[in-house]
C-alpha positions in Angstrom: 0.0 0.0 0.0 1.3 3.4 -1.0 1.5 5.8 2.1 2.4 8.9 0.1 0.3 12.0 0.5 1.3 13.2 -3.0 1.3 11.1 -6.2 4.5 10.1 -7.9 5.1 9.4 -11.6 7.8 7.4 -13.2 10.4 9.5 -15.1 13.0 8.7 -17.7 16.8 8.8 -17.7 16.8 12.5 -18.7 15.8 13.3 -15.1 19.0 13.9 -13.1 19.9 15.8 -9.9 22.9 16.9 -8.0 23.4 17.6 -4.3 25.9 17.2 -1.4 25.9 15.1 1.7 28.3 16.4 4.3 30.2 18.3 1.7 30.6 15.2 -0.6 29.2 16.1 -4.0 26.9 13.7 -5.9 26.3 14.6 -9.6 24.4 13.2 -12.5 22.1 11.1 -10.1 19.1 9.4 -11.8 15.6 10.1 -10.6 13.2 7.1 -11.1 10.0 8.6 -9.9 8.9 12.2 -9.0 6.2 13.9 -7.1 5.6 17.5 -5.7 7.1 16.5 -2.3 9.8 14.1 -3.2 11.3 11.4 -5.5 13.2 8.2 -5.7 16.8 8.3 -6.8 19.3 5.6 -7.9 22.9 6.1 -7.0 25.7 3.9 -8.3 26.7 1.5 -5.5 30.4 2.6 -5.6 29.4 6.2 -4.9 27.2 5.7 -1.8 29.3 7.1 1.0 27.1 9.1 3.4 23.8 8.0 2.1 21.7 6.9 5.0 18.2 7.4 6.4 17.7 11.0 7.7 20.8 12.3 5.9 20.5 15.9 4.8 20.9 16.5 1.0 22.2 20.0 0.6 22.1 22.1 -2.6 19.6 19.8 -4.3 19.2 20.9 -7.9 17.5 19.3 -10.9 19.6 19.0 -14.0 16.7 19.1 -16.4 15.3 22.2 -18.1 11.7 21.1 -17.6 12.1 21.0 -13.8 12.0 23.9 -11.4 15.1 26.0 -11.2 16.7 26.8 -7.9 18.4 25.0 -5.1 16.6 23.4 -2.1 17.5 20.9 0.7 16.1 17.4 0.9 16.2 14.5 3.3 16.7 10.8 2.8 13.6 8.9 4.0 14.7 5.3 3.2 17.6 3.5 1.5 17.4 0.1 -0.2 20.2 -2.0 -1.7 23.2 -1.2 0.5 22.9 -4.5 2.2 23.4 -6.3 -1.2 27.1 -5.8 -2.2 26.4 -7.3 -5.7 24.0 -4.6 -6.7 25.0 -1.9 -9.2 22.9 0.8 -7.6 21.2 1.8 -4.4 17.7 3.3 -4.3 16.7 6.0 -1.9 13.4 7.8 -1.2 13.8 11.6 -0.9 11.6 14.2 0.7 12.0 17.8 -0.3 12.4 20.3 2.6 11.2 23.8 2.7 10.9 24.1 -1.1 9.5 27.4 -2.3 5.8 27.4 -3.3 6.7 27.9 -7.0 9.1 24.9 -6.9 6.4 22.7 -5.5 3.7 24.1 -7.8 5.8 23.4 -10.9 6.4 19.8 -9.8 2.7 19.3 -9.1 1.8 20.7 -12.5 4.3 18.4 -14.2 2.9 15.3 -12.3 -0.6 16.2 -13.3 0.3 16.7 -16.9 2.0 13.3 -17.3 -0.4 11.3 -15.1 -2.8 9.2 -17.2 -6.5 9.6 -16.3 -7.7 7.0 -13.9 -10.3 4.5 -15.1 -13.3 4.3 -12.7 
């Protein structure tokens, strides 16, 4: 059961972000799904230092012209895959923190635009 308050939509490989954890830069990180309040990212397993639940992601910025401009902070909500040393990547759920209203509004607008109509 999905416990999210806001819907998420799957996104393609053109959705990338960059941020820092404790001063360590992460660049060109894939986003696999996106919503107005957060997303899921996939980080190469060899680059995972510092990624843990409740870690603060500073300087979060989308590297996609269709996404909101500006820099925010975010927080790691969960991490999956670190326990499996054979995996190529680690997934992590991210919640955006204190994002400006325009940032959230643009993300919500994007999600609505790409969400298929529900069949009742």
